[in-house]
N, C-alpha and C positions, 0 to 999 in steps of 0.2 A: 388862506384858502384851505380849508378841512378837506381830509380826505375821506372817502367813504370805500370800504372793501365789501365785496359780494362774493362769497363763497357760494358756488353753483355747482352742481354735478354735471359733467361732460355730457351726459347722455340728455340732459334736458335742453342742450344747445341747440339740436335741431329738432324739436318735436314741432309738430302742426295739428295740435290737437290742445283744447283747452283744459288745465289741470292746475289744481291748488298747490301751493309750496308752503310747507312747514318748516319752521327752524327756529333761530335764536338772534337775538339781538343785544349788542353788546356797545357800552358807548365808554370811552377815555378821553382825555383831554386833548388829544392827535387826532384819534381815530374815531369813526363809526363802522361796526362791522356787523355783516348781516352773515350768518351761517343757515345757509339752506339744507336741511338733511334729508327730506323727505316730501313725499306727495300726499302722506297719509298720516295723521296723528295717532292713528291705533285706536281711536273711540272718541268720547265727548270732548268737545273744543274746551269746555270750562274746566273739566276735570285732569287735564293733560297738561303737563309742564312744556310741552312743546307749543309754540305760538304760530298762528297764520302769518305769514309773512306777506305773501301775495299771490294772485293766481297769474298764470300764463294764458292770455286769452288773445283773440283776434284784435284787427284793428280798430272794428266798431265795438267791441264786447268790453265787458268788465267796468264801463264808465260808472255805474250807480254804486258800486262797491268800491271804486278810487274815491268818488265823493264823500261818501261817508268816512272813508278811513282818514282822508284830508283834513274833514270838517273836526275829527275828533283830536287832533293835534297829536297824533302818536306818527313816530318813525314809519313811512310809508314806501313800499318797493314795488314798482309796477312794471310787468314784463308784458311784450306783446309777440306773436310772430306772424311772420309774412310767408306765405306759400310761394310768392313769387320770387323770394330772393334766396341766394344760397345759404347764407348765413339767416336761417329761421328765427331766431330768438333776438329779440331787441330790448333795449331798455326805454321804457315810454317817460319814467318819472321816478324821481328820487326824492323824496322829501323827507327833510330832518327838522327837529323843533329849534326854531328861532336862526335857521342858517338858509339863505337864498342857494336857490337851485346852481345860480349862475357861478358861484364859488365854488363849487363842487370839484374835486377832482376824483374821480369814479375808478375803482380799479377793479374789474370784473375777473375774478379768479377761478378758472374752471379747473376741477380736481377729478381726478380718477378715483372714482366712489368705490370700485372692488377694491382697488390696492388700500383705501382708508379704511373700508371695512376690515380688512387683515390687520390693518395696523391698530384699529380700534380694540381687537382682541388682547393687545400686549397688557401687560399688568402694569407696565411702566407708564401707561395713559390714565393720568389722575386730574382730578379738577384741581384749579389753583395756578395751573401754567400758565407762563407767558407768552409760551411759543404758540402760534397761532396753528401750526401743523397739528401739535398735540392736542390743543383746545377742540379743533375740528373734530379729531378723532375720538374724544372724550365726548362730544355732543351726540356724535354717530352711535356711540356706545350707550348712551342714555336713551336714543331714540329707539334702538333694537330693543332695550329693555322694557322701554313702555309698551312697543308694539307687540312683544311676545308675551304669551300667556302658557307657563309650564305648568303641570300638575305638581301638585304637593308630593315631595317622595317622603309619605309616610313609612312605607317599607324599610328604605335605607335609615331613616332616621330611628325606626325601632330597634335595627341591626346595631346602630351606634350606641343606644342605649344599654342594650344586652350586653355589647362588648366591654363598657363602662362597668356595668355591674359585675359582669366577670373578673375584671381587672381588681376592684375593691375587693373582692370576696378572698381572691388569691393573695392581695397584700396583705392582710389580716393573718392568713394562715403563713404566707412566706413574705415577711415584711422586708426582706433585704435582698430579694431576687429581681431580676432584671424583666422577666415577661409581665407581671402587674404594673411596673413603673412603665413600661413602654405602652401597655394598652391604654393606661390613663394618658400619656402623652400624646398617642395615636387618637386618641377620641378628642383631645381638646385640640389638637392641631386642625383635624378635619371641621369640628364644629366651629372653629373661627375661620376656615377659609371655604367652608361649604358653598359661598355664593360663586366661587372662582370654578369655572370649567374645567380648567388644567389640572384641578387637584383630583377630579374622577379620572383623569387619565393616569396621573400618579399611582392612585389605588388601583385600577385596572392592569398596572405594570407591575405593581408588587405583588397582587395575586397572581398574576401570570408567572412571573419569576418563581413565586414560593410553589407553585404547581409544578413547574418545570423541575425544581430542585427535587420534589417530593417523588416523582416518576422516577427522576434519575436514581435515589436512594432505595426505592423498593426493587429498581431494575438489578440492584448488586446483588440483591439475596436477602441477605439477613444484616440490615444496616447494627442491630443492637450487638451482634457478634464484634463488630468492627469497633463500637464504643466499649464493649466489655475488655477487648484485647488492649486498647489503648490505655486502659484504666490499670491492666495488669502492668504494661510496660512503665506506667509511671511508679508503681510500686517498685519494680523490679531496678529501675535506675536511681530512684530514690534510695533504696537499700544499699546499693553499690557505692551512692556518694556518701552516705554515713561511713561504710566501711573505710572509705578512702581517708576518713578522718581521724582513722586511728592510728596512734603513733606519733609521728611528726610529719605533717602533711606541709608540703612546699617548704622543708627545711625548719619548720617553726617549731619551738621548744613549747609543749602545751602541758598544763597541769595535768600529770597522771590521773590524780583522784577524780579531778572534776570531769576532765575528758571521759573518762570510763563511767563516770553517772550519768551524765548526758548522752552519750552513747545508747547505753542501755535502756534509757527512758525512751529516746527517740526510735530505736529499732522496736522496743516493744509495740509502740504506737503503729508503727508501719506493718508489723504482724498482725495487730489486732484489724487494722483497716483490711489487709488481704484475707482475713476470715470473713470480715463483713461483705468484701465481695463475692465470696464463695456461697454465703447464704442469699444473697440478693441476685445472684446470677440467673437463676430459673425465673425470677418474677420478671426482670428486664424483657422477656419474650412477651409479656401481658401488658407491661406499662409503654413500650414503645408504640404502640399502635394508636393509644389515646394521646400521646405526646405527639404524634406525627399529625394526627388532626388539626393540630396548632398551626401547621404550615399551611392551612388552606387559607388563614387570614394572611398570609403574603409573605416575601421574604425577610421583610424586618421583623415578624415574629419567630422566624426559624434562627434569625441571628441572636434575639434575644434570648431564646431557646438554648441555644449553643453557647453563649456567655454563662448560662445558669450551670449547664453542663459541665462544661469546662471549670468553673468553679467548684462544682461538687466532687468532680474528680481529683483535684489538688487541695481537698479541703483538708488533708492532713499535712499539707505542705504549708498551707496556712496557719495551722495550729501550732506547729514547729517554729514559724516565724514569730508569732505572739509570744512564746517562751522564752526565745534568744531575745527580742526587743524588750520584754520586762527584766532579764537579766541586764542586759546592756544600759537600761535607763538606771536601774539600781547602781550599776557600777558607774555611770558616768555622774550622776547626783551624789552618790557617795564619796568619790575621789574629790568632787568640786567642794563638796561641805569640809571634809577632813582637810584638803588643802587650806582652806580658810582658816581652820583652827591651828596649823603648823604656823602659819603666818601671822598668828595672833589678831586675827579678825574675825567677825561674825556678821551675820546679816539680821538686821533687826526688821521684823515683819510688819509692827506696828508703823515704822516710819519709813519702811519700804527704800533701805540703804544700806550697804556694809559699812561698818565701824568699827574701829580697834576695841580689843577686849583682853582683859588679864587672864589667863587659864592657869590652872592650878598646875602644879608638875605631874600628878597623877591623871589630871585630864589630858596633858600634852603626850603622856606615856601611852595612855590607851589610843589617843587618836593618831599616834605615830604608827603603834603595832595595826590597828584597822587599816591605814592608809597604805601601809607597805603590803597586806594582805591582798586588797583589792588592786593594787597595782600590777602584783605578781599575777593575779587570776586574770586580768584584762584581756591579754592575748589570746587565752581560751576562749572566754565569752565573745570577743570580737570575731574571731573565726567564723564562730557558729552564727553570729549576728549578720556578717557579711554574707555568707552562703545562703541562708534562708530570706535574707532580705532582697537577695538578688533574683531568689525563685519568686518571692513575692513581688518584686517589679516586674517581672517578665509576665506574670500572669495579669498584672495590673494594666500593661500596656496591650495585651492581646484584648483585654475587654474593654479597656478604654477605645482601641480602635474599633472594635464591634460596634459600640455606643454610638461613634461619629459616622460609621456607615449607614446603620439603620436610621439616624437621623437626615443623614443626607437624602437615603432614599424616599423619606417622607417631604423633603422638600424638592426632589428631583424633577426639572423642568421637561417633563416628557412632551407636553403639548408644545413647548418652543421648538424642540429638537424635530419633533414629527414636521412641524410647519416649516422648519427649516429645510429638511429634507425633501420636501415637495415643493419648495421655491416659494412659499406663501409668508415666510415670515418678513415681515416689513419694519424697516428701522426708520425711525423720524430723522435720524443723522444723513441719510442717504436719499434724497430728494432730486429729482429731475425737474427742472424749471425752464419754460419756454415762452418767449413774448410773442404773442401773436399777433397784436395790432396796437396801435397808438391812434387815436382818433378823436374827432369831435361829436358831439351828439348828432346824428345823422336821421333823427325823428323830430318833428317840429316842436313837439312837447317837451323834449330834454336838451338842455343848453349846455350842459357841464362837459369835460374832457373825460374820454373813456379809454382806459390802457387793459388790454385784454391778455390773460397770462394763463399757462397752462403747468399745473404742479402734479407731480405723480410720485410717490414714495416707491423706492425701489427694494428688492430683497436683498436680505444681509445678513451676517450673522450678528447678535448681540454681543457688542465689545464689553460692555460693563456687567454682565450677567444679569441683567435685572430681575428676572424670574425666579432665581434662586434664593429663597427666603431662610436664611440661616437661623436656626435657635441660639440663643445667648447660652453659652457655656460657664458661665461666671459661677454658676452654683456646682460645679463639678472641678474636682482637682485636676488639673493639667498634668501631663507626664512629667515636666520639670518641676511643678511643685510637689508632685507626690516623691520625684527623686530627692529634692532638697528635705522635704520632711524626713526621709529616711535618713539621711546624713545626720540631720541634728538628733536622730533617736527618738522622734516623735512618734507614739504608738498609732499605727494607722489599722485600726480593728475594723473596718467596713469592707466587706466581701466585694460588693461590686464597688465601682467608680461612684465616690460622695457625693449624694446630693444635698449638701448644706454646706453654708457659705464658709469658706476658710477662716480660721480665726487669726 
């Protein structure tokens, strides 16, 4: 016995007028399924994907259309209404190819169309699902897109293109800053997901949050003064940190000459940076206004700008890390190479292996001398490397967190949260099913058994967070990867989180 499932909106179950029905038909090895989704195909019958399933007609109506459909050999479903009975809609006939009507077990499944329309707005509803609930919601989404006609948003597209051009120009002038990279990423994300209505809610939330932060900053009075004060505090505390390295910090015996040379060099750079701040301080009053306009694009752009400002304020500390890292790498590689000489071994670059080798006495003497010198200088270089690598790691953690936050803002499911707050977020995992009736065909033309079921998806919070579309971070060094590279002494010259694959 073949099972035929008919999904029908519950509001059509008690109609008393003739209306056409449009939907989809699917056939598998076990089931034949009619999905009735609308009473209007939205346009010309031959150009739309939605097919006409059947009309709802009176007891004496629709006979000619029924005969034409039966003669064509296509699946046919025929309803009728009877004003004299409480259950107005009845099944007159179900015709399937090569299947007698008497061998059919028909399941009439009434569904709550309003809740299914809410369910069809979920991005989890996609084609190819084997779940009838999700499949029905997908067909409703297709029918709604066929019936609706939205004007082309040329204005928004122009804004996106202008933003992309601005990002590319900034990337040429400032290639390693966060703002142009974020502008390009923002454009690609919005272009890829422009067909999703929820993305525009995300943009609206981003812009609204950015305007709120911008108003709050201008309410403070002079935000550029706070920025300049923070820059001077960084210079002050960095000078105090360098002063604390004088002598024997933490009881460590440092090399006096090397320690004095490094302190003199680094303090000179700090004083030079303080002089630069004194020069550019008047210009900040004029530069902050055009920079704050960038906040009109949204909170994510403000976070990208904050990341660039943080890197700019700590640029001298980044330079100190580069100096210390170069010295540390020279120490590590030099000690490693001289240690192989002391052991009577060498690295064969052509064969890429370490092999035994007999050195002369003069070579061993020089190797031992340089090995001892580098070994005694190692504590001093190591102290400076640990101090400035820690500062570099702290700056990277902050910029990496800002990167993650602004990426999450781009994929924040604002539409899902709003629909959940208003109680209209419907989950396919939370469905109310009611058995209404089990009976045989009570119209003379229909001889099969009939089961009537009512299904209604219920509101709930998404358990698997399907609406959050995270972007892959495989091209960015994670915090743990960055920390391991610092321990290995690998030079991390990138100012912002690196956008290239790890070696």
